[in-house]
C-alpha positions, -999 to 999 in steps of 0.1 A, spaced: -299 -641 290 -270 -661 305 -261 -660 342 -239 -632 354 -204 -645 358 -195 -643 395 -160 -629 387 -176 -599 370 -200 -589 397 -194 -601 433 -226 -608 451 -215 -586 479 -217 -556 455 -253 -562 445 -283 -549 464 -317 -561 452 -349 -542 459 -382 -562 457 -418 -557 466 -435 -580 491 -472 -586 496 -467 -601 531 -451 -570 546 -473 -540 556 -474 -512 531 -442 -490 532 -424 -512 557 -389 -525 549 -372 -558 556 -335 -563 550 -317 -596 546 -281 -604 538 -292 -635 518 -320 -660 515 -345 -677 493 -370 -662 469 -400 -670 491 -422 -675 460 -413 -641 445 -409 -646 408 -386 -615 404 -362 -628 431 -364 -663 415 -354 -649 382 -325 -629 396 -312 -660 414 -314 -680 383 -295 -654 362 -269 -652 389 -262 -689 387 -288 -701 413 -271 -683 442 -291 -669 472 -260 -651 485 -268 -615 478 -284 -588 500 -319 -577 494 -344 -551 507 -380 -560 506 -405 -531 504 -439 -539 518 -469 -533 495 -494 -550 518 -518 -578 508 -550 -567 491 -583 -582 503 -593 -598 470 -577 -617 441 -587 -590 417 -572 -563 438 -541 -585 442 -536 -587 404 -540 -549 402 -517 -543 431 -489 -563 416 -486 -540 386 -498 -507 401 -476 -478 410 -483 -466 445 -466 -437 463 -443 -446 491 -458 -431 522 -468 -444 556 -503 -458 559 -528 -438 579 -526 -443 616 
């Protein structure tokens, strides 16, 4: 797949949603632009957009599991979006 031509889709008209292990479950973090922070999905989007970081994104916290095995399962699991127990 080739990069999206900037003239076709202005970066100001794109909003990317991404999961984030380092944000508590169901918490949100919004940024107007920035790097991928090691997130392969964001890295791929940036590459396809011509290596730009200049687009807004919302990161949805999924929380970091306690083990590597749980981490692998969490990265592909579907979890309901609800606040963690108090």
